[in-house]
C-alpha angles and dihedrals in degrees: 000000000000091000091050092049090048092051091047092052092047091050090049092051093048093049091050091050091051091050092049092047092051091046092052093049090050091049092049091050091048091050092050092047091048091051092049090049091048092051090050091051097050112111117256112253118222103205120192126184125208125185130207140177120241132183088260099046135282130334139175144217124221112210117190118193090340096311123108107237104164129033103184111189097162139029108300096234136062090286100122128258101306123117127225113297094230139015089246091059091049088050092054092052093044093049090051090052091046091056090051091051094047090050091052092243109171094206108076093169116121115203127213089249091054092049089049093050090049090052091241098125 
């Protein structure tokens, strides 16, 4: 009797684990499919970059779907109030930011190390 009860409990535990495992896999697949569907439904972002000269260097504007979102007159890090030394350096930083926007990256901050690695300092 004890051995039968023990086998019954083990069988019950194993069947519950199998059900939970199948349920988790199904939920993960549904989450992945939902995320893929969401990414396909996100609106396309038309990002335009405009460059301008200031008294402190070069800056840029980021225009998304016809609306000006970023007016960057100085280096986009805690580097002081100076602008980019050349138009080319402003272009490198702006292109990096454009890629982040087009990839729906939520962090649009550009660090000093990133600017340095881009050759934009």
